[in-house]
C-alpha positions as CSV (number, residue, x, y, z in Angstrom):
1,M,7.4,9.5,-12.0
2,S,6.9,13.4,-11.7
3,C,5.1,14.5,-8.7
4,E,1.8,16.7,-9.1
5,S,0.0,15.7,-5.9
6,C,0.5,17.8,-3.0
7,A,-0.2,15.5,-0.1
8,G,3.2,16.1,1.5
9,C,5.6,13.7,1.0
10,F,7.6,14.5,4.5
11,E,4.7,15.0,6.8
12,A,5.1,12.8,10.1
13,T,2.4,11.0,10.8
14,P,2.1,7.8,13.2
15,C,2.7,4.1,12.3
16,S,-0.9,3.1,12.9
17,A,-2.4,2.7,9.6
18,P,-5.9,2.8,8.5
19,S,-8.2,-0.2,8.6
20,P,-10.6,-1.5,6.1
21,L,-12.8,-1.7,9.1
22,V,-13.4,0.1,12.2
23,N,-16.4,-1.2,14.4
24,G,-17.5,-3.0,11.7
25,H,-17.9,0.0,9.3
26,V,-15.3,0.8,6.3
27,S,-13.0,3.4,7.4
28,K,-12.5,6.8,6.2
29,E,-8.7,5.8,5.3
30,Y,-10.2,3.0,3.4
31,R,-13.2,4.7,1.7
32,Q,-10.4,7.3,0.6
33,F,-8.2,4.8,-1.0
34,L,-11.0,3.0,-2.8
35,K,-12.1,6.5,-4.3
36,A,-8.5,7.1,-5.6
37,A,-8.4,3.5,-6.8
38,R,-11.6,3.7,-8.8
39,T,-10.6,7.2,-9.9
40,C,-6.9,5.3,-11.2
41,A,-8.9,2.9,-12.8
42,L,-11.2,5.5,-14.9
43,V,-8.0,7.3,-15.9
44,L,-6.5,4.2,-17.2
45,S,-9.7,3.1,-19.2
46,D,-9.8,6.6,-20.7
47,Q,-6.1,6.4,-21.4
48,A,-6.6,4.2,-24.5
49,K,-8.8,7.2,-25.9
50,D,-6.6,10.0,-24.5
51,A,-3.1,9.6,-24.2
52,D,-2.7,12.4,-21.2
53,K,0.4,10.9,-19.2
54,G,0.5,13.8,-16.8
55,S,-3.1,13.0,-15.6
56,E,-2.3,9.1,-15.1
57,E,0.5,10.3,-13.0
58,H,-1.1,12.4,-10.9
59,V,-4.1,10.4,-9.8
60,F,-1.4,7.4,-9.3
61,N,0.8,9.7,-6.9
62,G,-2.2,10.8,-5.1
63,L,-3.2,6.7,-4.8
64,I,0.5,5.9,-3.5
65,S,0.0,9.0,-0.8
66,I,-2.7,7.6,0.3
67,L,-1.7,4.0,0.8
68,A,2.0,5.1,2.4
69,S,-0.1,7.0,4.8
70,H,2.3,9.9,4.1
71,Q,5.2,7.9,4.9
72,F,8.1,8.6,2.9
73,T,10.1,5.3,2.5
74,A,6.8,3.7,1.9
75,Q,6.1,6.3,-0.9
76,T,9.6,5.1,-2.2
77,Y,8.7,1.5,-2.5
78,L,5.2,2.1,-3.9
79,A,6.9,4.7,-6.5
80,L,9.6,2.1,-7.5
81,A,6.5,-0.7,-7.8
82,Y,4.9,1.8,-10.4
83,K,7.8,1.9,-12.4
84,Q,8.8,-1.7,-12.1
85,L,4.8,-2.8,-12.7
86,G,3.6,-0.1,-15.0
87,P,0.1,1.4,-13.8
88,R,-2.4,-1.7,-14.5
89,D,-0.4,-3.8,-12.5
90,F,0.5,-1.7,-9.9
91,L,-3.2,-0.4,-9.4
92,Q,-3.7,-4.5,-8.9
93,L,-0.7,-4.7,-6.2
94,A,-2.4,-1.2,-4.4
95,Q,-5.3,-3.0,-4.1
96,S,-4.2,-6.6,-2.7
97,L,-2.1,-4.3,-0.1
98,A,-5.1,-2.2,0.9
99,H,-7.4,-5.3,1.1
100,H,-5.0,-7.4,3.3
101,G,-3.8,-4.1,5.7
102,F,-0.6,-3.1,4.3
103,W,-0.2,0.7,4.9
104,G,2.4,3.1,5.6
105,R,5.6,1.6,7.1
106,L,4.1,-2.2,6.8
107,I,4.3,-1.5,3.2
108,T,8.3,-0.4,3.5
109,W,8.7,-4.0,5.6
110,A,7.0,-5.8,3.2
111,F,9.1,-4.4,0.4
112,V,12.3,-5.0,2.3
113,F,10.9,-8.8,2.6
114,A,10.2,-9.2,-0.9
115,E,14.1,-7.9,-2.0
116,E,12.0,-4.7,-3.6
117,D,10.7,-7.0,-6.1
118,S,7.3,-5.8,-6.7
119,R,6.1,-9.0,-8.8
120,K,7.3,-11.2,-5.8
121,L,5.8,-9.1,-3.2
122,Q,2.3,-9.4,-5.3
123,G,2.6,-13.1,-5.2
124,L,3.4,-13.1,-1.5
125,V,0.8,-10.9,-0.7
126,D,-2.0,-12.8,-2.5
127,Q,-1.1,-16.1,-1.4
128,Q,-1.1,-14.8,2.4
129,D,2.2,-16.1,2.8
130,A,2.8,-16.5,6.6
131,Q,6.4,-15.6,6.7
132,L,5.9,-12.0,5.1
133,F,3.2,-11.4,7.6
134,Q,5.1,-12.7,10.5
135,H,8.0,-10.6,9.3
136,V,6.2,-7.3,8.8
137,N,4.2,-7.9,12.5
138,D,7.7,-8.7,14.1
139,E,8.9,-5.5,12.3
140,A,5.8,-3.5,13.7
141,E,6.7,-4.8,17.2
142,M,10.3,-3.9,17.3
143,F,9.4,-0.7,16.0
144,E,7.2,0.0,19.0
145,V,9.6,-1.2,21.5
146,F,11.9,1.7,20.3
147,N,9.1,3.8,19.7
148,P,6.8,3.4,22.5
149,A,4.5,6.6,21.6
150,V,3.6,4.7,18.4
151,S,1.3,1.9,18.1
152,C,1.7,0.1,14.8
153,Q,-1.2,-1.8,13.3
154,R,-0.9,-5.7,12.6
155,I,-1.3,-8.0,9.7
156,T,-3.9,-10.7,10.5
157,W,-4.5,-13.4,8.5
158,N,-6.0,-17.0,8.6
159,P,-3.6,-19.8,8.1
160,L,-6.0,-22.0,7.4
161,A,-7.2,-20.6,4.7
162,A,-3.5,-20.0,3.6
163,A,-2.8,-23.7,3.7
164,G,-6.2,-24.6,1.6
165,R,-5.1,-22.8,-1.5
């Protein structure tokens, strides 16, 4: 995948990631993600008519940058997922990750848990796998221990809802 989105792959941003809701309202970052995801979906629907691969890669690179919160390792894993899954399935994975609160470094830790297998990660996220969520939260806590100036978001889930599936 060639990079045409100048969001700054090497920007240093804190681990705290955008949440879909802030004080009961959709956060700015989540709205930005939704807009980028909608653009990706439009490009995919137009792709059947127009075979502009460069446009597709550009919008997906932008989506990856937003979801990764400019964290290089998360961007790397998301680019790997794009390559493994293709654009349509990748968009579904990206939407699942954002919906469940996986942003930035949390994505890196999730991919490590899923052994860098994008399809496996998609299944674990969709099933709200308690072990995945616990692993990511444990990694975030450990990161904070060694980086006290940084506060990481945690994944929250309802174990009762997951058990009922």
